[in-house]
N, C-alpha and C positions, 0 to 999 in steps of 0.2 A: 568548726569555724573559728571559735575563740583561739584554738591552738594554732591555726594557720595565721591568724591576725598577729598573735604573739610572735610567731616566727618571722613574719614580714617586718614587724616593728623592730625586732631584735637585729635583723640584718641591716636595717637602715639607720638605726639609732647611733651607732658609733660614727658614721660619716656625718651625722648632724651635730654631733658634739664637737665644738671647735676646740682645737688643741690650745688655743690662746684664751680659753674661757677663764683661766686663772690669772692672766696678766693683770697686774694691779697698778693703777695710776699712783705714783708716789713710791712705788716699790723700788728698793735698792736691790739689784741683782748682780750676780757675779757670772762671768764667762771664763772658761778655760782658754789659755793662750797656747800656742805651739810649743813654747819653752817651758811648759808646765806651771807657769805663774797664772795669776787670776787678775782680771780687770773688773772694774765696777761701772755699772750704768744705773741710771734712774729713769723709769718710765714717766714721761711727762703727760702724755695723752695716748689713748687707744681709740682709734676711729675705724670706720669701715675699710679704709684702704691700708692701714698699717699701724705701726707703733712708733711714737715719737719719743726719742730717747736723748738723754744727756750722757755723753761718754767722758768719764773722768780719766785723768792721767795716772792716777795711783795704780801701782802694781803690788800684788801680794804674793809671797813665795808659797803660801798655802791658802786654801780656801778659808776666808774669814767667817767666823760664826756670828760676829757682830761687826758693824761698821760705824766708826765715829764720823758722822757726817761733817763735823767741823774740820776734819782733816782732808776732805776731798777737795781736789783742785783741778783746774783746767789749764794745762800748759799750752802756750801759744807758739807763734813763729819763733820767738826768741828763746825757746826751751833748750835745755841741755840735750846733747845728742842721745843720751840714754833714756830720756823721758819720752813718754808717749804723748802724741798730740791729743789734746782734749777737744771736745766739741760740745757747744752749748745746746745744740739741737740737731738731730739727725732723723729724718723721716725714713723709716725702714718698712718695707712691705711685710705683710704678715708671713708670707712664705719664707722670706729671707730671715726674719727675726726668729721664726720657729727653728731654723737651722742653727742658730747660735747656741742653743742649749742653755739659755740663761736660767739661773736658779735663784729664786727669791731668798734673800737673807733677812730683810726686815722692811717695814713700811715706814716711810717718812712723809712729810708734807711737801707738796709742790708749791714753791713760793711764786708769787706773781712775777717777779723779775726773771725766773727761770723759764717763763713762757714767752719772753720777748721774741726769740727766734721762731717759735711755733706760730706766733701771731703774724710775723713777717711772711712766713711760709704760706699761711692761710690767705693773706691778702694777695700774694703773688700767684695763688693757685698752683703751688709747687707739686712736684711728683714725689715718688718714693724710690729708694735704692733697693 
């Protein structure tokens, strides 16, 4: 009986373990781009529906081992053509974010002003991408 219970638990345990269990609020993550460069994002919040991220405009030719947060920036509408558009807040569904293959580089602090977009999103009962 114990053996049967262990088998059943073993079969269901992997599906109960969320792939996002390691996503860290304040985490600075990198994602690989199609051109073999790397982009940086920061997780602002993780909730039942998804992951709220800040998408930086910085691009790195190789995966950074450390990120100087003071160098991160968000380019806007008036950006140079070669710059990526930054976003202060993007609500991403868990399924979508899992597909990004984001890798944690280091953990930073989420500053109150970084949550402005998230708070507006919350008040408007926004959805996820």
